[in-house]
C-alpha positions in Angstrom: -15.7 4.8 -32.3 -12.7 6.9 -31.4 -13.0 9.2 -28.4 -11.1 12.5 -28.6 -10.7 15.8 -26.9 -11.4 16.8 -23.3 -14.7 14.9 -23.2 -12.9 11.7 -24.2 -10.3 12.3 -21.5 -13.0 12.8 -18.9 -14.7 9.5 -19.8 -11.5 7.6 -19.6 -10.6 9.1 -16.2 -14.1 8.4 -14.8 -13.7 4.7 -15.8 -10.3 4.2 -14.3 -8.6 6.3 -11.7 -5.5 4.3 -12.2 -5.2 5.6 -15.8 -5.3 9.2 -14.7 -3.8 9.6 -11.2 0.0 9.3 -10.8 1.4 6.0 -9.7 3.1 2.8 -11.0 3.1 -0.9 -10.2 5.6 -0.4 -7.4 3.5 2.3 -5.6 0.4 0.2 -6.2 2.2 -2.8 -4.6 3.3 -0.9 -1.5 -0.1 0.7 -0.9 -1.8 -2.7 -1.2 0.7 -4.4 1.1 0.2 -1.8 3.8 -3.6 -1.6 3.5 -3.9 -5.4 3.8 -1.3 -5.6 6.7 -3.2 -3.2 8.9 -6.7 -4.7 8.3 -6.2 -7.4 10.8 -6.8 -7.2 13.6 -9.3 -4.4 12.9 -8.9 -1.1 14.7 -11.6 1.0 16.2 -10.6 4.4 14.7 -8.9 6.1 11.8 -6.1 7.0 14.1 -5.7 3.4 15.0 -5.4 2.3 11.4 -3.0 5.2 10.6 -0.8 4.3 13.6 -0.6 0.7 12.5 0.3 1.8 8.9 3.2 3.8 10.2 4.4 0.8 12.2 4.8 -1.4 9.1 8.1 -1.9 7.4 7.0 0.4 4.6 5.4 2.9 7.0 8.6 3.4 8.9 10.5 4.4 5.7 10.8 7.9 4.2 8.8 7.0 1.1 5.5 6.4 2.9 3.1 8.8 4.7 -0.5 9.1 5.8 -1.9 12.4 4.6 -5.5 12.2 5.8 -7.5 10.2 8.3 -11.2 10.5 8.9 -13.9 8.7 10.9 -17.4 8.6 9.6 -19.6 6.6 12.0 -22.6 4.8 10.6 -25.3 2.5 11.8 -24.9 0.5 8.5 -22.7 -2.5 9.4 -21.5 -2.6 5.8 -20.5 1.0 5.6 -16.9 2.3 5.3 -16.4 4.2 8.5 -12.7 4.9 8.3 -11.0 6.8 5.5 -7.3 7.1 5.0 -5.1 8.7 2.3 -1.7 7.1 1.7 1.2 8.7 -0.1 3.8 6.4 -1.6 7.0 7.6 -3.4 9.0 5.4 -5.8 12.5 6.6 -6.6 12.3 4.9 -10.0 15.4 3.3 -11.6 18.3 4.1 -14.0 18.1 0.7 -15.7 19.6 1.1 -19.2 16.9 -0.9 -20.9 13.9 -0.1 -18.7 14.4 3.2 -16.9 11.7 4.3 -14.6 11.0 7.9 -13.6 10.4 8.8 -10.0 6.7 9.0 -9.1 4.7 10.0 -6.0 1.2 8.5 -5.8 -1.7 8.9 -3.4 -4.4 6.4 -2.5 -7.8 6.3 -0.9 -8.3 3.4 1.5 -11.4 2.4 3.5 -12.0 0.3 6.6 -14.7 -0.5 9.1 -14.9 -2.6 12.3 -14.3 -5.8 10.2 -11.1 -4.5 8.6 -10.3 -3.5 5.0 -13.4 -2.8 2.9 -12.1 -0.5 0.1 -8.7 -1.5 -1.3 -6.3 1.3 -2.3 -7.3 3.3 -5.4 -5.2 6.0 -6.9 -6.1 9.6 -6.6 -4.5 13.0 -7.0 -2.5 14.0 -3.9 -4.2 16.6 -1.7 -2.8 20.0 -2.5 -0.4 21.2 0.2 -0.9 18.1 2.4 1.7 17.2 5.0 2.1 13.8 6.8 -0.2 13.2 9.7 1.1 11.9 13.0 -1.8 10.1 14.8 -2.1 10.8 18.5 -0.4 8.3 20.8 -2.4 5.5 22.4 -2.9 6.0 26.1 -1.5 3.1 28.1 -4.4 0.9 29.0 -3.6 -2.0 31.3 -4.1 -3.1 34.9 -0.9 -1.9 36.7 0.9 -4.3 39.0 0.3 -2.0 41.9 -3.4 -3.0 41.8 -2.8 -6.5 43.0 -1.6 -5.8 46.6 -4.1 -2.9 46.9 -7.0 -5.1 45.9 -5.8 -7.8 48.3 -5.7 -5.3 51.2 -9.1 -3.9 50.4 -10.8 -7.3 50.3 -9.1 -8.4 53.5 -10.1 -5.2 55.4 -13.8 -5.1 54.3 -16.5 -5.4 57.0 -18.2 -8.8 57.2 -21.4 -7.4 55.7 -20.1 -5.0 53.2 -22.4 -3.1 50.8 -21.5 -2.2 47.3 -21.0 1.4 48.4 -18.6 0.1 51.1 -16.6 -1.8 48.5 -16.5 1.1 46.0 -15.4 3.6 48.7 -12.6 1.3 49.9 -11.3 0.7 46.4 -11.4 4.5 45.7 -9.2 5.1 48.7 -6.7 2.3 48.0 -6.4 1.6 44.3 -3.7 3.7 42.6 -5.0 6.5 40.3 -3.9 6.4 36.6 -0.9 8.6 35.8 -1.8 12.0 34.5 1.3 11.9 32.3 3.1 8.9 31.0 6.5 9.8 29.5 6.5 6.7 27.4 3.3 7.6 25.6 3.3 11.3 26.2 -0.3 11.1 27.3 -2.4 10.2 30.4 -2.9 6.6 31.2 -6.4 5.2 30.8 -8.0 3.8 33.9 -9.1 0.1 33.8 -12.8 -0.7 34.0 -14.1 -1.8 37.4 -16.8 -4.3 38.2 -18.2 -5.4 41.5 -20.5 -8.3 42.4 -21.9 -9.3 45.8 -23.4 -12.6 46.9 -24.5 -12.6 50.5 -21.3 -11.6 52.4 -19.1 -12.7 49.5 -17.5 -10.0 47.3 -16.0 -10.2 43.8 -14.1 -7.4 42.1 -12.7 -7.3 38.6 -10.4 -4.8 36.8 -10.4 -5.0 33.0 -8.3 -3.2 30.4 -7.4 -3.6 26.8 -9.2 -4.7 23.6 -8.3 -5.9 20.1 -6.5 -2.6 19.3 -4.2 -2.9 22.3 -3.3 -6.6 21.7 -5.7 -8.3 24.1 -7.5 -8.2 27.5 -5.6 -7.5 30.7 -7.7 -8.8 33.7 -7.3 -8.7 37.5 -9.7 -10.6 39.7 -10.1 -10.7 43.4 -12.8 -12.1 45.8 -13.6 -12.8 49.4 -15.5 -16.0 49.6 -16.5 -17.6 52.9 -14.0 -15.2 54.6 -11.0 -16.3 52.4 -9.4 -13.7 50.1 -7.8 -14.5 46.8 -6.4 -12.2 44.1 -5.3 -13.5 40.7 -4.8 -12.7 37.0 -6.3 -15.1 34.5 -4.0 -15.9 31.6 -4.3 -13.8 28.4 -5.8 -16.9 26.6 -8.4 -17.4 29.3 -10.0 -13.9 28.8 -10.1 -13.7 25.0 -13.5 -13.3 23.3 -15.6 -16.5 23.8 -13.7 -17.5 27.0 -14.0 -16.1 30.5 -15.5 -12.6 31.0 -13.5 -10.3 33.3 -16.3 -9.5 35.7 -17.0 -9.4 39.4 -19.2 -12.5 39.0 -16.3 -14.4 37.5 -14.2 -13.4 40.5 -17.0 -14.6 42.9 -17.0 -17.9 41.1 -13.2 -18.2 41.3 -12.8 -18.9 37.6 -9.5 -18.6 35.8 -7.4 -19.4 38.8 -5.6 -22.3 37.0 -3.8 -21.6 33.7 -5.1 -23.7 30.8 -3.1 -26.7 29.7 
């Protein structure tokens, strides 16, 4: 049966967005390449995925933009919790035999904590939309200045220090995060602090970073039997499934020797 008229067009469009929304094989290819490239490692926000998209080879060019980014948190582990809209422009070609007209296409893309869950699908470009610049990532690491400060605090603690004694001494001596970092144009993020006590022994850990920042940055320090040691486990030693960056790990003096 032949389908004609407006009703027929509606049916065709509902079956295949590709058939109705602008785009061609080249814009499809670019959208798919970018979507797959930023899916691993997974990011923890729409801004994180958008930022990674704009860092790809295509994303740095003038023919690619992110027009929308949206977080929709859900308790459903299978749900799409990040929504992006890509815009891809193809200049076309003046080939004598197979000329191609310029085309600008937009795509819906979906992610969650596991990565890409909804591959790019063509859609009409949002009216009046302009490229989105996601906010910068605050610097999140354990600055080098923490090492001598932690050494000094552990060395100067009273013999029978309480957890409050340790916290107070650290608060006085550990450098505060910068309120403005000119490199990121935002405030630095403070590392996480963890303290453990065992009798008169003291363990302290400072942890920063996650998958979105490229890994874990960990500083450990402890005073055990009166002897003080401050060290940084290697990046490989504090990845998921390896050592935890905690005060207890510091008390146990783990991660002092790099893996072979």
